[in-house]
N, C-alpha and C positions, 0 to 999 in steps of 0.2 A: 138089522136090529141089534145083533150082538155087538157089532162095532160101535154103535151109538151108545149102548149101555156102558161099554168099556171106556169110551171118551168121557162120559159123565162121571164115572167112578174115579178115573185118574184126576180129573179136574177137581173133584171134591176132596180127594186125598191131598192134593197140592195145597188147597186152601187151608186144610187142617194143619198141615206141616208148617206153613208160613205163620199161622196163628200161634202155634206152640213156640216157635222161635222168637216172635215178638214178645210174648208173655215172659219168656225166660230172660230176654234182654232187659225188659222193664223191671223185673224183679231184681236183677243184678244191680241196676242203677240205684234203686231205692234202698236195697240192703247194704250196699257198699258205702264205706266212708274213708276214702283214701287219705284224707288230710287229718283224720282224727289222731293219728299217731304223732303229729307235729306238736299238738298241745300237751299230750301226755298227762292230763290232769284229771280225767274222769272216765270211768267205764261207761260205755254207751250201748244201749239196747235199742234196736230198731223195729218198728212195727209199721205195717202199711195201713194208711187211713185215707182211702180214696186215692187222690193224686198226691197227698202230702206224706212226708216221711216224719214220723214221730220218733224222736230219740229221747232216751232217758239219761239225764246228766246229773252229776253230783255237785251241789253248790258248796259255798264256803262254810256253811254250818252243818254240812253232812247230809242234807236232804236230797233224796232222789226225786227229780222233777222231770215229768214228761213234757217235752216242748216240740212244737213243729219247727223243723230246721230245713232250710234257713228261715229264720223269722223275718218277716217283711215289715212289720209294724211294731216298734218297740218304744217303751218309755223307761226312764231311769230316774229314780227318786232317792233322796237321801244324800248326805255328804259324799261327794266324789264319784257317784255312779255315772252321771252324764259325762264326766271327764274321761272315764275309761272307755265309754262308747265312742267318744270323739277320737281318742288315740287309735282305736281299731277301725277307723274309717266308717263309722256307723251313723253319722249325722243325717244322711239321706233317708234313714229308716225311722228316725225319731218322729213321733206324731204328736207330742205334747211335752211341755216342760213345766217345772214348778214356778210359782209366782216370784219367789225370791231371785230366781235366775234372771228374771226379766227386770226386776226393779232395782236390784243392787248393782250399780254399774261397774265397780272396780273389783280387782282382786282375783279374777278368774280368766286367765289367758285364753282358755278354750271358748269362752263367750266372746272375747274380743276377736278371735280368729273366725268365729262363726256367728256373726250378728243376726243371720237369717233365722236362727233358732228362736229369737224373741218374737217372731211372728206366729209361732205355733200356739195352739190352744193351751190354756192353763189347766194343769192336772192336780193342783193342790197348792197349799201355802208354801211348803218347803221349809228348810231350816233344820238344825240338828235336833231340836226338841219337838218337832211337829209330828203329827200322826198322818198316815196315808189317807187320802180322800177317795174312798171306794167309788162313789158316784162319778166324780170327775175322771177317774181312771177308766171306768167303763165307757164313758162318753166318747173316748177316742179310739176304742176298739183295738187295743194292742194285742199282738200275738204273745208277748211276754213282758213281764215287769221286772226290770233289774232294780235291786234295792240294796243300799248299804247303810249300816249303822242304825237305821230306824227300827229294825226288827231283829228278834232272835228267832230260834227255830219255831217256837210256838206261835209267835206273831206272824211269821211268814206263812205258816200253815193256815192260820185264821184268815189272812188277807187273800190267800189263794182260794179258800173255801167260799168266802163272801163274794168274790169277783168272778170265779170260774176261770181265771186267767193264770197261767203258770207264773210263779214267782221264783226268781233266781237270785239268791243272796250273794253279794260280792263283799270284799273286805280289803282295807288297807292295813289291817293289823292295828297297832296302837295309835291312838290319836296323837296329834302334834308332831308326828313323824310318819314313817311308813315302813312296813315290813316287806322286804323284797319278795320273799316267797309267797306271801299273801297277794301282793299286787300282781306278780307274774302269773299266779294261778288264776286270779280274776280276769286278767287280760286274755289268757288262753281260753277261759270259759266264755267270755263275751264273743271272742272271735269264732268259737265253735258254734254258738247259738245263732249268730247273724251271718255266718258263712264267710267270714274273713280270717280264716285260720292263718293263712300265709302272712297277712298284715300283722296279726297279733304276734306271730313268731318273729317278725322283723323288729317290732317294737321292743320285745323282750331282749332280743339280741343286741339292739342298739343301747339299751339301758345297761345291760351287763358289760358290754365293751367300754362304755363310758366310765362306769364305776371302776373297772379294772385299770383303765388309763389313769384315772385320778389317783388311785392307790399306788400304782407303780412309780409315778413321778417322784414321790417323796420317800420311797422305801430306802432304808439304810441311814436316814438322817436321825441322829440321836436327839432325844427330847431336849437335852441341855444346849443343843445347837439351834433349837427352834425359838423364834420370838414368842413371847407370851401374848395371847390374844383374848379378846372379850367381845361379845356381841350384846348390845342392849336395845331396849325399846321394842322387844318382841311382843306382838299383840297376843293377849289372852282375854277372850271375851271382851274385846274392845281394845282401843289403843292404850299403850302403857309407856312409862318413862324409862329412864336409863337403868333403873333397878330391875326391870323385867328382862330375864335372860334365859338361857337354856343349856342344861348339861347334856352332853352327848349330842350337841348341835350337828345335825346331819352334814351340812356343807363343810364343817370343820372335820368331822369324823372321816369323810370321804378322802381328805387329803392328809390325814394324820396330823392336823394342826394341834398346837399345845393350848387347848382351851383351859383357862384358869379355873373355870367353874367346875370342871370335871373332878377336881380334887375334893369336892364335897361328897363324892360317891353317889350322887343322885343322878336321875335321868329325867329328861323332859323339862317342863317349865319350872323355873326357880325365881323367887323374888328375894333379892339380897338387900342388905343394909349398905348405905353409901360408904360407911367406914371400911367395909370389906373390899369394895372396889379400890379404895385408896391403898389399902394394904397389899392387894394384888398388883396394883399399878401396872397394867398391861402395856406392852410395847406398842401394840396396834389395837385400835378400837373400831369396831364396826357398829353402825347404827341401822337397825331395821327401819326403812324409810316410812313404814306405816305409822311409826310413832315419832318421826323426826320433828314435826312441829311441836310436839309435847316436850321434846328434849330442848328445843330452842327456847321455848317459854321458860323452862326451868333454868337454862343458862342465864337468862335475864334476872332471875330471882336469886340464883346462887352461883355467881361467876367465880367466886373464890374456890369452890369445890372443883369446878371444871379446870381452872387454871393450875390446880395442884396435880393433875393427872399428866404423866409423862407423854402419853400418846397425843393429848391435846397440845401440849407445849411444843412437841416435835412435829406437829402437822401430820400425824399418822392416824387420821380418822377417815373412815370410808363408808359409803352408803351401800346397803344391800336391799334388793327388791324383796318385799315380803312374799313368802311362798305359801303360807298356811292360811287359806281361806276356803271354807267349806271342805275341809281337810286338805291334804297336801297337793299343791300344784307341783308335780314331780318335775315338770319342765323347768320351772323357775328355781327349784331347789338345786337341780343339776347345774344350771347356769350360775347360781350363787357360789357353788363349790369351785367352779373354774375361775370366777372372779377373785374369790378369797385366795385361791392358789396363786394367782398372778400377783396379788399384793403381798402375801406372806412369803412365798417362795419364788421370787422373780426369775431366778436362774433356771429352776426346774420347769417353769411355765413361760419361758421367754418366747416360745413359738406360738403362744396363744394370744389372739386378739379377742378380748372379752366381748366386744360388740358383734364381731363376726361369729363367734362361738355361740352366743345366746340366740342369734337369729338362725343359725344352723339347727339348734335344738328346737326352737319354736317351729321352724319350717318342717322338720322331720316329724315331730309329734302332732302338730296342729295344722300343718298345711300352709302357714303364712309366717313371714318374718315380722313379728309384731313388737319388737323391742321398742320402737319409737312410741308406741302406745303406752308401754310401761314407763318410758321417760316422761310422758305427759302426765301420767297418773301419779308417779311417785318420785321421779328424779333420775332414776337409772344408776348405773355404775359410775361413781365419781368420788373424788376426794372432797371431804366436807370441812368447812372452817366454822367450828361451833362459836368461836368468839367474834368472828366478823362474817356472818352469813350474807 
């Protein structure tokens, strides 16, 4: 009898020991976050919630948000939010998209690379001036709502309270361009929430290396040795003509180009008088192809004006792919910088094939070499003859 009791006791003790080991391992897995240090963007607190790990993250307006990580079902609303999810390999977790993403066919390479997104349920109207549709968002049962530009801190809190779904605010910084720190922070945050921290880190590293490469190619060239350049027909709330330009134009800034508009001391979108363009008389003229047809129509009405420009007379007019649609298509902006470098500084960019480079950029960030689609939509990187199109 004694031996029987001892056997039962030993068996029971072993079971309890195994149970304690398993519980300890499970707790270690839930509580650990080995990849969190890669993003370096937000303090994280972890709680156990059944089998899910709830982490507290800090979004781009300073809100502390509790989110189930990794989120399996996500939506992204507002200008640029879906693009960042795409960059971080999160398209397979998206469960609904805005109506404007479906209906407006051009201007967003991430939609050209991932047309399957158009088959998802509609979660609201979309657009820079729209308001989130709480009912539509609830209908697709997301684990998290990524949002940019549409909400401030108070509105984000209200949307979260009404839906009961964690709302994480992202940002590109200033409109019409993008703030690198804000974008990198947002990419890291998206990667953390959806469990693709490594991919987010790779994207940030790729963008940083590309910017560094662009800057270093033209370092040491004095402004007096650089040709004067101008970019016209940049879209601002619709297509615009030659007078629409941009000071501190990112593709020019990246390569240290001598943008004549920068002498105004302004930043962002600028509308100039025609006489000013004549007085500047740039050596090289770039046309944003989103407004190319409007420029051609203007050439027919005012050929004398265009014939007076040095760049037109010397055949130094080139097309740029528009990059600012539903905020910045960082992929296209980067490709535009390399093409502008090839045109303005041919010696420093002699090793760059613009078509290969743009497809490399699209493939890395979006998963597909979609330059040919951009050619169909806009015309692509090429010399333009305004007088004999």
